[in-house]
C-alpha positions in Angstrom: 26.5 2.2 -2.1 24.5 4.6 -4.2 24.8 3.5 -7.9 24.1 7.0 -9.3 27.2 9.1 -10.0 27.4 11.9 -7.5 28.8 15.2 -8.8 29.9 18.4 -7.1 26.6 19.9 -8.1 24.7 17.1 -6.4 26.8 17.7 -3.2 26.0 21.4 -3.2 22.3 20.8 -3.7 22.2 18.1 -0.9 24.3 20.2 1.5 21.6 23.0 1.3 19.0 20.5 2.7 18.6 20.5 6.5 17.5 17.0 7.4 16.6 18.0 11.0 14.3 20.7 9.7 12.8 18.3 7.2 12.1 15.8 10.0 10.4 18.4 12.0 8.2 19.4 9.0 9.7 22.8 8.9 10.9 22.5 5.3 9.2 21.1 2.1 10.8 17.9 1.0 12.4 18.2 -2.4 11.7 14.6 -3.5 13.4 15.1 -6.9 16.7 16.1 -5.2 16.8 12.9 -3.3 15.6 10.8 -6.2 18.3 12.2 -8.6 21.1 10.8 -6.5 19.3 7.5 -5.7 18.6 8.2 -2.1 14.8 7.7 -2.4 13.4 4.4 -3.5 9.7 5.1 -2.9 7.6 5.7 -6.0 5.4 8.3 -4.4 6.4 11.8 -3.1 5.7 11.0 0.6 8.9 10.5 2.5 8.4 9.2 6.0 10.4 10.1 9.1 12.2 6.7 8.9 13.1 7.3 5.2 14.6 10.7 6.2 16.7 9.0 8.8 17.9 6.5 6.2 18.6 9.3 3.7 20.7 11.1 6.2 22.8 8.0 6.8 23.4 7.5 3.1 23.8 11.1 2.0 27.1 11.5 0.2 29.4 14.2 1.5 31.7 14.4 -1.5 31.5 13.8 -5.2 32.5 10.5 -6.7 36.2 10.2 -7.7 37.5 8.7 -10.9 37.4 5.1 -9.6 33.9 5.4 -8.1 32.6 6.8 -11.4 34.3 4.0 -13.3 32.6 1.3 -11.1 29.2 3.0 -11.4 29.4 3.4 -15.2 30.2 -0.2 -16.1 27.1 -2.4 -15.9 28.8 -5.5 -14.5 25.5 -7.3 -13.8 24.4 -7.1 -17.4 27.9 -8.0 -18.7 27.9 -11.0 -16.4 24.5 -12.1 -17.6 25.7 -11.8 -21.2 28.9 -13.8 -20.4 26.7 -16.5 -18.8 24.6 -16.9 -21.9 27.5 -16.7 -24.3 28.8 -20.3 -24.1 25.4 -21.6 -25.1 25.9 -19.9 -28.5 29.2 -21.4 -29.5 27.8 -23.3 -32.5 28.3 -22.0 -36.0 24.6 -22.6 -36.7 22.8 -19.7 -38.4 20.0 -20.0 -35.9 22.4 -19.4 -33.0 23.8 -16.3 -34.9 20.4 -14.7 -34.8 19.9 -15.6 -31.2 23.3 -14.1 -30.4 22.2 -10.8 -31.9 18.9 -11.0 -30.0 20.7 -11.6 -26.7 22.9 -8.6 -27.5 19.8 -6.4 -28.2 18.2 -7.7 -25.0 21.3 -6.5 -23.1 21.1 -3.1 -24.8 17.5 -2.7 -23.8 17.8 -4.2 -20.3 20.9 -2.2 -19.2 19.2 1.2 -18.7 16.0 -0.4 -17.5 17.8 -2.4 -14.8 19.9 0.5 -13.7 16.8 2.8 -13.6 14.4 0.4 -11.9 16.6 -1.7 -9.6 19.6 0.5 -9.0 17.6 3.8 -8.9 19.9 5.6 -11.4 17.9 8.6 -12.7 20.6 10.4 -14.6 20.0 10.0 -18.4 23.6 10.6 -19.2 24.7 7.8 -16.8 22.2 5.4 -18.3 23.5 6.2 -21.8 27.1 5.9 -20.8 26.4 2.5 -19.1 24.4 1.2 -22.0 27.2 2.1 -24.4 29.7 0.5 -22.0 27.8 -2.7 -22.4 28.0 -2.4 -26.2 31.8 -1.8 -25.9 32.4 -4.8 -23.8 30.3 -7.1 -26.0 32.2 -5.7 -29.1 35.5 -6.4 -27.4 34.5 -9.9 -26.4 33.4 -10.7 -29.9 29.8 -11.5 -29.3 27.6 -11.3 -32.4 30.2 -8.9 -34.0 32.5 -11.9 -34.5 30.2 -13.1 -37.2 31.1 -10.1 -39.3 34.0 -10.3 -41.8 35.3 -6.8 -41.1 35.5 -7.5 -37.4 37.7 -10.6 -37.9 39.9 -8.7 -40.4 40.7 -5.9 -37.9 40.9 -7.4 -34.4 42.9 -4.4 -33.2 39.7 -2.4 -32.8 38.2 -4.9 -30.3 41.5 -5.0 -28.5 41.8 -1.2 -28.1 38.2 -0.2 -27.5 37.8 -1.5 -23.9 40.9 0.1 -22.3 40.3 3.4 -24.2 36.6 3.6 -23.2 37.3 2.4 -19.7 39.9 5.1 -19.3 37.8 7.9 -20.8 34.3 7.4 -19.3 35.2 8.3 -15.7 36.5 11.6 -16.9 32.8 12.6 -17.4 30.4 13.4 -14.6 26.8 12.4 -15.3 24.9 15.6 -14.6 21.3 14.9 -15.6 
């Protein structure tokens, strides 16, 4: 599955490409078009015949629906990493509080890097939405925010933020 959100605009652009002509060398390969939707994993602009065949197999034929966008926007791998580290920080020790904030900051930095480098997501708006989704999930779980007095006085915010954000983010299509 391509991790990049595929929009109607992406489908129109891809449908204009003729893979057979590309394979025969009759058309110039638009590397950036393939890269934008995560179809190309090579770092150079040379696309081999084998890569063109693989691209043709993976080429989406319709834009992502609401559920597909939801699944692609939530950085489940980074949230799982955070949840794995969280039990190690259950002590009330001040040293652990600082480490908790550092792990949160690490997740904020790693989310777009992981999606960009490993999942080949090239749309900046999707990287931003996913990074913010990580922040929302950590906020709802408590994370380092649970150390703050205002957070504990108003638990309703943490309760409401995940369902509201999760409902709203798939309404947006990452364009660039």
